[in-house]
C-alpha positions as CSV (number, residue, x, y, z in Angstrom):
1,M,-228.2,-75.6,9.5
2,E,-225.5,-77.3,7.6
3,T,-225.8,-78.5,4.0
4,I,-224.4,-81.8,2.8
5,T,-221.8,-80.8,0.1
6,S,-220.5,-84.3,-0.8
7,I,-221.1,-88.0,-0.4
8,E,-218.2,-90.5,-0.5
9,D,-218.2,-94.2,-1.0
10,I,-216.0,-95.8,1.7
11,N,-215.2,-99.3,2.8
12,S,-217.1,-99.8,6.1
13,N,-214.5,-102.4,7.2
14,N,-212.2,-99.6,8.0
15,N,-214.7,-97.4,9.9
16,D,-215.9,-98.5,13.3
17,L,-218.5,-95.8,13.6
18,I,-220.2,-97.0,10.4
19,Q,-220.1,-100.6,11.6
20,L,-221.7,-99.6,14.9
21,T,-224.4,-97.6,13.2
22,D,-225.1,-100.5,10.9
23,L,-225.4,-102.8,13.9
24,I,-227.8,-100.5,15.7
25,I,-230.0,-99.9,12.7
26,G,-230.1,-103.6,12.1
27,L,-231.2,-104.2,15.7
28,L,-233.9,-101.6,15.4
29,T,-235.1,-103.1,12.2
30,Y,-235.1,-106.6,13.8
31,Y,-236.9,-105.3,16.9
32,H,-239.7,-103.5,15.0
33,G,-239.9,-105.8,12.1
34,G,-241.4,-108.9,13.8
35,L,-238.8,-111.1,12.1
36,T,-238.1,-114.7,12.9
37,P,-236.7,-115.1,16.4
38,S,-233.0,-115.3,16.8
39,F,-231.4,-115.9,20.2
40,A,-228.3,-113.9,19.4
41,K,-230.2,-110.9,18.0
42,M,-232.6,-110.9,21.0
43,E,-229.6,-110.9,23.4
44,L,-228.1,-107.9,21.5
45,V,-231.5,-106.1,21.6
46,K,-231.8,-106.8,25.4
47,H,-228.3,-105.5,26.0
48,L,-228.9,-102.4,24.0
49,S,-232.2,-101.7,25.8
50,L,-230.5,-102.1,29.2
51,K,-227.8,-99.6,28.3
52,T,-230.0,-97.0,26.4
53,N,-233.6,-95.9,26.1
54,I,-233.6,-96.4,22.4
55,F,-236.6,-98.7,22.3
56,E,-238.8,-96.5,24.6
57,I,-241.4,-94.1,23.3
58,S,-240.7,-90.5,24.1
59,K,-242.7,-87.3,24.1
60,W,-242.8,-85.2,20.9
61,D,-241.4,-82.1,22.6
62,E,-238.3,-83.8,24.0
63,T,-234.9,-83.1,22.4
64,K,-234.1,-86.3,20.5
65,C,-233.9,-88.0,17.1
66,N,-237.3,-89.4,16.0
67,L,-237.5,-92.9,14.6
68,L,-240.6,-93.3,12.6
69,I,-241.8,-96.9,12.2
70,W,-243.6,-97.4,8.9
71,K,-245.7,-100.5,8.3
72,S,-247.1,-101.3,4.8
73,K,-250.6,-102.4,4.4
């Protein structure tokens, strides 16, 4: 297991991977958050769900990254 040894502040405008990560996290938040409907965001969610299985529920013993959805009371 690796240990994080440093954290840097960078401008995301110059980093496509950070911008893509931000977009995907934003779509997941929108999808699970029950926010006000937006045609453009729903189209992006549909496109992402057609290309990946990111919105599907998987088994706990599968190799994957778990996204835990927390809802406050």
